[in-house]
N, CA, C and O atoms as CSV, one atom per row, in Angstrom:
chain,resi,resn,atom,element,x,y,z
A,1,MET,N,N,137.937,65.414,119.486
A,1,MET,CA,C,137.803,66.654,120.104
A,1,MET,C,C,136.377,67.138,119.961
A,1,MET,O,O,135.832,67.114,118.857
A,2,LYS,N,N,135.792,67.553,120.980
A,2,LYS,CA,C,134.396,68.029,120.947
A,2,LYS,C,C,134.357,69.595,120.538
A,2,LYS,O,O,135.283,70.376,120.754
A,3,ASN,N,N,133.231,69.898,119.961
A,3,ASN,CA,C,133.079,71.385,119.611
A,3,ASN,C,C,132.459,72.066,120.863
A,3,ASN,O,O,131.238,72.130,121.006
A,4,GLU,N,N,133.340,72.573,121.763
A,4,GLU,CA,C,132.940,73.288,123.006
A,4,GLU,C,C,133.052,74.797,122.781
A,4,GLU,O,O,133.934,75.346,122.121
A,5,LEU,N,N,132.049,75.387,123.413
A,5,LEU,CA,C,132.070,76.829,123.401
A,5,LEU,C,C,133.194,77.346,124.386
A,5,LEU,O,O,133.485,76.688,125.385
A,6,PRO,N,N,133.765,78.436,124.106
A,6,PRO,CA,C,134.727,78.970,125.092
A,6,PRO,C,C,134.108,79.359,126.472
A,6,PRO,O,O,132.932,79.718,126.535
A,7,LYS,N,N,134.853,79.291,127.506
A,7,LYS,CA,C,134.327,79.620,128.820
A,7,LYS,C,C,134.380,81.154,128.853
A,7,LYS,O,O,135.356,81.807,128.486
A,8,VAL,N,N,133.188,81.685,129.346
A,8,VAL,CA,C,133.054,83.126,129.430
A,8,VAL,C,C,132.588,83.403,130.837
A,8,VAL,O,O,131.711,82.738,131.388
A,9,TYR,N,N,133.249,84.467,131.417
A,9,TYR,CA,C,132.899,84.895,132.797
A,9,TYR,C,C,131.707,85.874,132.745
A,9,TYR,O,O,131.804,86.873,132.033
A,10,SER,N,N,130.652,85.653,133.420
A,10,SER,CA,C,129.570,86.604,133.466
A,10,SER,C,C,129.473,87.184,134.934
A,10,SER,O,O,129.328,86.413,135.883
A,11,ASN,N,N,129.544,88.396,135.088
A,11,ASN,CA,C,129.445,89.014,136.297
A,11,ASN,C,C,128.117,89.077,136.855
A,11,ASN,O,O,127.235,89.540,136.133
A,12,PRO,N,N,127.821,88.685,138.038
A,12,PRO,CA,C,126.388,88.634,138.535
A,12,PRO,C,C,125.907,90.133,138.749
A,12,PRO,O,O,126.664,90.986,139.212
A,13,ILE,N,N,124.736,90.363,138.418
A,13,ILE,CA,C,124.080,91.611,138.614
A,13,ILE,C,C,123.277,91.656,139.880
A,13,ILE,O,O,122.244,90.993,139.971
A,14,ASP,N,N,123.733,92.455,140.916
A,14,ASP,CA,C,122.994,92.485,142.162
A,14,ASP,C,C,122.423,93.768,142.485
A,14,ASP,O,O,122.051,94.013,143.633
A,15,LYS,N,N,122.323,94.668,141.472
A,15,LYS,CA,C,121.676,95.972,141.699
A,15,LYS,C,C,120.779,96.284,140.522
A,15,LYS,O,O,120.885,95.665,139.463
A,16,GLU,N,N,119.899,97.244,140.711
A,16,GLU,CA,C,118.947,97.671,139.688
A,16,GLU,C,C,119.716,98.545,138.691
A,16,GLU,O,O,120.449,99.463,139.059
A,17,ILE,N,N,119.523,98.229,137.479
A,17,ILE,CA,C,120.195,99.061,136.310
A,17,ILE,C,C,119.155,100.091,135.924
A,17,ILE,O,O,118.002,99.762,135.648
A,18,LYS,N,N,119.589,101.358,135.907
A,18,LYS,CA,C,118.647,102.433,135.442
A,18,LYS,C,C,119.198,103.121,134.227
A,18,LYS,O,O,119.326,104.345,134.236
A,19,ASN,N,N,119.521,102.422,133.211
A,19,ASN,CA,C,119.952,103.052,132.024
A,19,ASN,C,C,118.806,103.161,130.947
A,19,ASN,O,O,119.037,103.641,129.837
A,20,ASN,N,N,117.583,102.705,131.309
A,20,ASN,CA,C,116.456,102.869,130.376
A,20,ASN,C,C,115.388,103.541,131.188
A,20,ASN,O,O,115.353,103.413,132.411
A,21,LYS,N,N,114.510,104.262,130.512
A,21,LYS,CA,C,113.355,104.904,131.166
A,21,LYS,C,C,112.377,103.810,131.525
A,21,LYS,O,O,112.206,102.814,130.823
A,22,GLU,N,N,111.745,104.052,132.662
A,22,GLU,CA,C,110.799,103.049,133.131
A,22,GLU,C,C,109.390,103.405,132.639
A,22,GLU,O,O,108.513,102.545,132.720
A,23,TYR,N,N,109.125,104.577,132.151
A,23,TYR,CA,C,107.853,104.951,131.703
A,23,TYR,C,C,107.990,105.806,130.431
A,23,TYR,O,O,109.079,106.275,130.098
A,24,TYR,N,N,106.903,105.990,129.757
A,24,TYR,CA,C,106.827,106.790,128.534
A,24,TYR,C,C,105.552,107.562,128.540
A,24,TYR,O,O,104.601,107.200,129.232
A,25,TYR,N,N,105.516,108.644,127.761
A,25,TYR,CA,C,104.343,109.449,127.637
A,25,TYR,C,C,103.845,109.431,126.247
A,25,TYR,O,O,104.624,109.689,125.329
A,26,SER,N,N,102.620,109.149,126.024
A,26,SER,CA,C,102.053,109.144,124.631
A,26,SER,C,C,100.731,109.943,124.626
A,26,SER,O,O,99.832,109.732,125.440
A,27,ARG,N,N,100.680,110.812,123.717
A,27,ARG,CA,C,99.396,111.644,123.624
A,27,ARG,C,C,98.451,110.937,122.612
A,27,ARG,O,O,98.819,110.767,121.449
A,28,GLU,N,N,97.340,110.560,123.014
A,28,GLU,CA,C,96.371,109.852,122.116
A,28,GLU,C,C,95.869,110.894,121.146
A,28,GLU,O,O,95.397,111.959,121.546
A,29,GLN,N,N,95.976,110.570,119.820
A,29,GLN,CA,C,95.395,111.466,118.856
A,29,GLN,C,C,93.983,110.970,118.494
A,29,GLN,O,O,93.770,109.775,118.288
A,30,SER,N,N,93.041,111.889,118.423
A,30,SER,CA,C,91.680,111.569,118.114
A,30,SER,C,C,91.439,111.686,116.629
A,30,SER,O,O,90.907,112.685,116.143
A,31,ARG,N,N,91.827,110.678,115.936
A,31,ARG,CA,C,91.575,110.640,114.464
A,31,ARG,C,C,90.511,109.564,114.175
A,31,ARG,O,O,90.410,108.548,114.863
A,32,ASP,N,N,89.747,109.832,113.152
A,32,ASP,CA,C,88.696,108.923,112.776
A,32,ASP,C,C,89.244,107.978,111.779
A,32,ASP,O,O,89.183,108.289,110.590
A,33,TYR,N,N,89.795,106.813,112.154
A,33,TYR,CA,C,90.415,105.847,111.212
A,33,TYR,C,C,89.356,105.027,110.568
A,33,TYR,O,O,88.451,104.539,111.246
A,34,LYS,N,N,89.437,104.859,109.297
A,34,LYS,CA,C,88.477,104.106,108.501
A,34,LYS,C,C,89.246,102.920,107.876
A,34,LYS,O,O,90.443,103.024,107.610
A,35,SER,N,N,88.559,101.820,107.650
A,35,SER,CA,C,89.230,100.708,107.137
A,35,SER,C,C,89.442,100.910,105.579
A,35,SER,O,O,88.742,101.711,104.959
A,36,PRO,N,N,90.410,100.173,104.981
A,36,PRO,CA,C,90.617,100.393,103.524
A,36,PRO,C,C,89.370,100.128,102.687
A,36,PRO,O,O,89.192,100.759,101.645
A,37,LYS,N,N,88.482,99.189,103.125
A,37,LYS,CA,C,87.276,98.974,102.394
A,37,LYS,C,C,86.335,100.129,102.441
A,37,LYS,O,O,85.683,100.461,101.451
A,38,GLU,N,N,86.260,100.774,103.645
A,38,GLU,CA,C,85.396,101.902,103.800
A,38,GLU,C,C,85.957,103.152,102.948
A,38,GLU,O,O,85.176,103.896,102.354
A,39,ILE,N,N,87.307,103.336,102.921
A,39,ILE,CA,C,87.890,104.330,102.177
A,39,ILE,C,C,87.584,104.147,100.667
A,39,ILE,O,O,87.247,105.097,99.961
A,40,ASN,N,N,87.717,102.890,100.211
A,40,ASN,CA,C,87.528,102.641,98.803
A,40,ASN,C,C,86.003,102.875,98.442
A,40,ASN,O,O,85.701,103.357,97.350
A,41,LYS,N,N,85.111,102.548,99.319
A,41,LYS,CA,C,83.689,102.777,99.100
A,41,LYS,C,C,83.422,104.268,99.062
A,41,LYS,O,O,82.659,104.713,98.205
A,42,MET,N,N,83.989,105.038,99.914
A,42,MET,CA,C,83.783,106.489,99.921
A,42,MET,C,C,84.341,107.141,98.697
A,42,MET,O,O,83.779,108.124,98.213
A,43,ILE,N,N,85.462,106.614,98.163
A,43,ILE,CA,C,85.994,107.222,97.038
A,43,ILE,C,C,85.132,106.852,95.791
A,43,ILE,O,O,84.935,107.678,94.900
A,44,ASN,N,N,84.637,105.619,95.755
A,44,ASN,CA,C,83.695,105.271,94.589
A,44,ASN,C,C,82.432,106.104,94.689
A,44,ASN,O,O,81.889,106.491,93.654
A,45,GLN,N,N,81.932,106.402,95.894
A,45,GLN,CA,C,80.811,107.271,96.040
A,45,GLN,C,C,81.031,108.735,95.534
A,45,GLN,O,O,80.147,109.387,94.978
A,46,ILE,N,N,82.209,109.154,95.765
A,46,ILE,CA,C,82.561,110.550,95.297
A,46,ILE,C,C,82.561,110.548,93.782
A,46,ILE,O,O,81.983,111.464,93.197
A,47,PHE,N,N,83.162,109.596,93.113
A,47,PHE,CA,C,83.165,109.513,91.706
A,47,PHE,C,C,81.884,109.196,91.024
A,47,PHE,O,O,81.675,109.589,89.876
A,48,ALA,N,N,81.011,108.488,91.705
A,48,ALA,CA,C,79.725,108.131,91.145
A,48,ALA,C,C,78.666,109.211,91.422
A,48,ALA,O,O,77.568,109.126,90.872
A,49,SER,N,N,78.947,110.187,92.227
A,49,SER,CA,C,77.924,111.146,92.482
A,49,SER,C,C,77.569,112.032,91.279
A,49,SER,O,O,78.375,112.251,90.374
A,50,LYS,N,N,76.304,112.537,91.314
A,50,LYS,CA,C,75.814,113.250,90.170
A,50,LYS,C,C,76.521,114.703,89.975
A,50,LYS,O,O,76.543,115.299,88.898
A,51,ASP,N,N,77.042,115.134,91.076
A,51,ASP,CA,C,77.649,116.537,90.958
A,51,ASP,C,C,79.162,116.433,90.722
A,51,ASP,O,O,79.834,117.464,90.714
A,52,PHE,N,N,79.720,115.242,90.530
A,52,PHE,CA,C,81.125,115.156,90.092
A,52,PHE,C,C,81.237,115.100,88.606
A,52,PHE,O,O,80.940,114.100,87.953
A,53,VAL,N,N,81.701,116.275,88.076
A,53,VAL,CA,C,81.876,116.312,86.587
A,53,VAL,C,C,83.353,116.228,86.202
A,53,VAL,O,O,83.757,115.388,85.398
A,54,TYR,N,N,84.131,117.106,86.788
A,54,TYR,CA,C,85.590,117.095,86.533
A,54,TYR,C,C,86.403,117.029,87.790
A,54,TYR,O,O,87.343,116.240,87.880
A,55,LYS,N,N,86.058,117.855,88.783
A,55,LYS,CA,C,86.861,117.918,89.957
A,55,LYS,C,C,85.974,118.070,91.113
A,55,LYS,O,O,84.852,118.559,90.981
A,56,LYS,N,N,86.445,117.660,92.272
A,56,LYS,CA,C,85.688,117.722,93.616
A,56,LYS,C,C,86.638,118.142,94.694
A,56,LYS,O,O,87.738,117.603,94.812
A,57,LYS,N,N,86.210,119.128,95.504
A,57,LYS,CA,C,87.073,119.516,96.652
A,57,LYS,C,C,86.850,118.633,97.818
A,57,LYS,O,O,85.742,118.534,98.345
A,58,ILE,N,N,87.998,117.929,98.264
A,58,ILE,CA,C,87.831,117.060,99.357
A,58,ILE,C,C,88.989,117.246,100.339
A,58,ILE,O,O,90.038,117.796,100.006
A,59,ARG,N,N,88.752,116.761,101.571
A,59,ARG,CA,C,89.802,116.811,102.628
A,59,ARG,C,C,90.206,115.348,102.836
A,59,ARG,O,O,89.373,114.469,103.056
A,60,ILE,N,N,91.534,115.126,102.756
A,60,ILE,CA,C,92.086,113.838,102.922
A,60,ILE,C,C,92.993,113.844,104.173
A,60,ILE,O,O,93.869,114.692,104.343
A,61,THR,N,N,92.733,112.871,105.012
A,61,THR,CA,C,93.618,112.764,106.153
A,61,THR,C,C,94.526,111.502,105.956
A,61,THR,O,O,94.056,110.379,105.771
A,62,THR,N,N,95.820,111.769,106.008
A,62,THR,CA,C,96.786,110.659,105.894
A,62,THR,C,C,97.461,110.450,107.229
A,62,THR,O,O,97.186,111.140,108.210
A,63,PHE,N,N,98.358,109.472,107.238
A,63,PHE,CA,C,99.135,109.286,108.457
A,63,PHE,C,C,99.893,110.430,108.841
A,63,PHE,O,O,100.059,110.647,110.042
A,64,ASP,N,N,100.418,111.257,107.903
A,64,ASP,CA,C,101.320,112.333,108.176
A,64,ASP,C,C,100.619,113.730,108.319
A,64,ASP,O,O,101.020,114.554,109.142
A,65,ASN,N,N,99.621,113.950,107.533
A,65,ASN,CA,C,98.986,115.283,107.559
A,65,ASN,C,C,97.614,115.268,106.986
A,65,ASN,O,O,97.102,114.211,106.616
A,66,GLN,N,N,96.990,116.445,106.900
A,66,GLN,CA,C,95.600,116.646,106.396
A,66,GLN,C,C,95.736,117.545,105.180
A,66,GLN,O,O,96.372,118.594,105.275
A,67,LEU,N,N,95.164,117.175,104.043
A,67,LEU,CA,C,95.179,117.976,102.854
A,67,LEU,C,C,93.810,118.324,102.353
A,67,LEU,O,O,92.876,117.531,102.473
A,68,GLU,N,N,93.681,119.488,101.797
A,68,GLU,CA,C,92.488,119.967,101.088
A,68,GLU,C,C,92.848,120.112,99.697
A,68,GLU,O,O,93.574,121.041,99.346
A,69,VAL,N,N,92.354,119.190,98.807
A,69,VAL,CA,C,92.769,119.195,97.348
A,69,VAL,C,C,91.580,119.119,96.466
A,69,VAL,O,O,90.474,118.830,96.924
A,70,ASN,N,N,91.783,119.371,95.212
A,70,ASN,CA,C,90.722,119.154,94.180
A,70,ASN,C,C,91.046,117.791,93.486
A,70,ASN,O,O,92.030,117.616,92.768
A,71,LEU,N,N,90.166,116.909,93.762
A,71,LEU,CA,C,90.292,115.533,93.192
A,71,LEU,C,C,89.835,115.482,91.817
A,71,LEU,O,O,88.755,115.986,91.509
A,72,VAL,N,N,90.643,114.862,90.901
A,72,VAL,CA,C,90.260,114.874,89.498
A,72,VAL,C,C,90.292,113.456,88.936
A,72,VAL,O,O,89.651,113.214,87.913
A,73,GLY,N,N,91.006,112.498,89.551
A,73,GLY,CA,C,91.093,111.144,88.981
A,73,GLY,C,C,91.562,110.172,89.929
A,73,GLY,O,O,91.884,110.492,91.073
A,74,ARG,N,N,91.616,108.908,89.459
A,74,ARG,CA,C,92.050,107.776,90.306
A,74,ARG,C,C,92.712,106.720,89.478
A,74,ARG,O,O,92.278,106.400,88.371
A,75,THR,N,N,93.806,106.165,90.049
A,75,THR,CA,C,94.404,104.969,89.442
A,75,THR,C,C,94.147,103.798,90.427
A,75,THR,O,O,93.348,103.928,91.354
A,76,ASN,N,N,94.801,102.717,90.223
A,76,ASN,CA,C,94.574,101.567,91.085
A,76,ASN,C,C,95.108,101.868,92.475
A,76,ASN,O,O,94.539,101.439,93.479
A,77,ASN,N,N,96.200,102.604,92.522
A,77,ASN,CA,C,96.926,102.769,93.848
A,77,ASN,C,C,96.946,104.184,94.296
A,77,ASN,O,O,97.365,104.429,95.427
A,78,ASN,N,N,96.516,105.180,93.487
A,78,ASN,CA,C,96.640,106.624,93.868
A,78,ASN,C,C,95.374,107.399,93.530
A,78,ASN,O,O,94.566,107.019,92.683
A,79,LEU,N,N,95.257,108.505,94.246
A,79,LEU,CA,C,94.269,109.571,93.874
A,79,LEU,C,C,95.073,110.610,93.115
A,79,LEU,O,O,96.232,110.846,93.456
A,80,LEU,N,N,94.513,111.224,92.121
A,80,LEU,CA,C,95.177,112.273,91.414
A,80,LEU,C,C,94.481,113.592,91.657
A,80,LEU,O,O,93.254,113.683,91.619
A,81,THR,N,N,95.282,114.611,91.906
A,81,THR,CA,C,94.704,115.909,92.194
A,81,THR,C,C,94.903,116.911,91.057
A,81,THR,O,O,95.614,116.601,90.101
A,82,LEU,N,N,94.317,118.068,91.124
A,82,LEU,CA,C,94.456,119.066,90.130
A,82,LEU,C,C,95.899,119.651,90.055
A,82,LEU,O,O,96.333,120.164,89.023
A,83,ASP,N,N,96.641,119.541,91.245
A,83,ASP,CA,C,97.992,120.071,91.313
A,83,ASP,C,C,98.975,118.998,90.876
A,83,ASP,O,O,100.161,119.166,91.161
A,84,ASN,N,N,98.617,117.969,90.249
A,84,ASN,CA,C,99.455,116.868,89.812
A,84,ASN,C,C,100.152,116.134,90.960
A,84,ASN,O,O,101.299,115.699,90.857
A,85,GLN,N,N,99.398,116.018,92.062
A,85,GLN,CA,C,99.934,115.244,93.223
A,85,GLN,C,C,99.298,113.799,93.126
A,85,GLN,O,O,98.197,113.593,92.615
A,86,LYS,N,N,100.054,112.885,93.634
A,86,LYS,CA,C,99.607,111.536,93.769
A,86,LYS,C,C,99.524,111.272,95.212
A,86,LYS,O,O,100.496,111.453,95.946
A,87,ILE,N,N,98.299,110.816,95.669
A,87,ILE,CA,C,98.165,110.470,97.072
A,87,ILE,C,C,97.872,108.947,97.141
A,87,ILE,O,O,96.874,108.454,96.617
A,88,ALA,N,N,98.793,108.244,97.812
A,88,ALA,CA,C,98.648,106.739,97.818
A,88,ALA,C,C,97.434,106.372,98.605
A,88,ALA,O,O,97.191,106.945,99.667
A,89,LEU,N,N,96.633,105.401,98.104
A,89,LEU,CA,C,95.414,104.979,98.736
A,89,LEU,C,C,95.677,104.322,100.062
A,89,LEU,O,O,94.871,104.462,100.982
A,90,ASN,N,N,96.803,103.591,100.201
A,90,ASN,CA,C,97.129,102.860,101.420
A,90,ASN,C,C,97.512,103.793,102.587
A,90,ASN,O,O,97.594,103.366,103.739
A,91,GLU,N,N,97.742,105.058,102.261
A,91,GLU,CA,C,98.152,106.130,103.301
A,91,GLU,C,C,96.935,106.813,103.850
A,91,GLU,O,O,97.001,107.344,104.958
A,92,ILE,N,N,95.839,106.834,103.156
A,92,ILE,CA,C,94.593,107.503,103.554
A,92,ILE,C,C,93.939,106.847,104.729
A,92,ILE,O,O,93.710,105.637,104.740
A,93,ILE,N,N,93.630,107.673,105.749
A,93,ILE,CA,C,92.873,107.099,106.903
A,93,ILE,C,C,91.441,107.656,107.008
A,93,ILE,O,O,90.573,107.115,107.692
A,94,ASN,N,N,91.254,108.779,106.280
A,94,ASN,CA,C,89.876,109.377,106.249
A,94,ASN,C,C,89.801,110.273,105.061
A,94,ASN,O,O,90.787,110.896,104.667
A,95,ILE,N,N,88.597,110.340,104.473
A,95,ILE,CA,C,88.367,111.182,103.336
A,95,ILE,C,C,86.948,111.740,103.434
A,95,ILE,O,O,86.017,111.005,103.765
A,96,GLU,N,N,86.774,113.026,103.152
A,96,GLU,CA,C,85.439,113.652,103.250
A,96,GLU,C,C,85.349,114.766,102.241
A,96,GLU,O,O,86.360,115.370,101.881
A,97,GLU,N,N,84.162,115.041,101.786
A,97,GLU,CA,C,83.857,116.071,100.806
A,97,GLU,C,C,83.717,117.470,101.574
A,97,GLU,O,O,83.167,117.578,102.670
A,98,ILE,N,N,84.256,118.466,100.896
A,98,ILE,CA,C,84.109,119.837,101.418
A,98,ILE,C,C,82.977,120.582,100.626
A,98,ILE,O,O,83.051,120.774,99.413
A,99,VAL,N,N,82.006,120.954,101.343
A,99,VAL,CA,C,80.815,121.499,100.746
A,99,VAL,C,C,80.986,123.023,100.591
A,99,VAL,O,O,80.082,123.698,100.098
């Protein structure tokens, strides 16, 4: 006896099916995306600057939102703020100093 699949009836489709949208709308967001190497270089420049003693006010743009925080430290994977927040480095798309 052979291993045969059961016979299944398939109804032919002779009309256009409109159960999905044929178009979508997307609003392009104008964010300045930086590569992870550029982000890492900018963070290193902030910590190496002469005016960085304990904390530095910076604006961080992540995938979700934009934060203005006082930067106080760094680990391998996170930036540490004065408010005890941890901001993951892989979520940062732009970082800039606030003067």
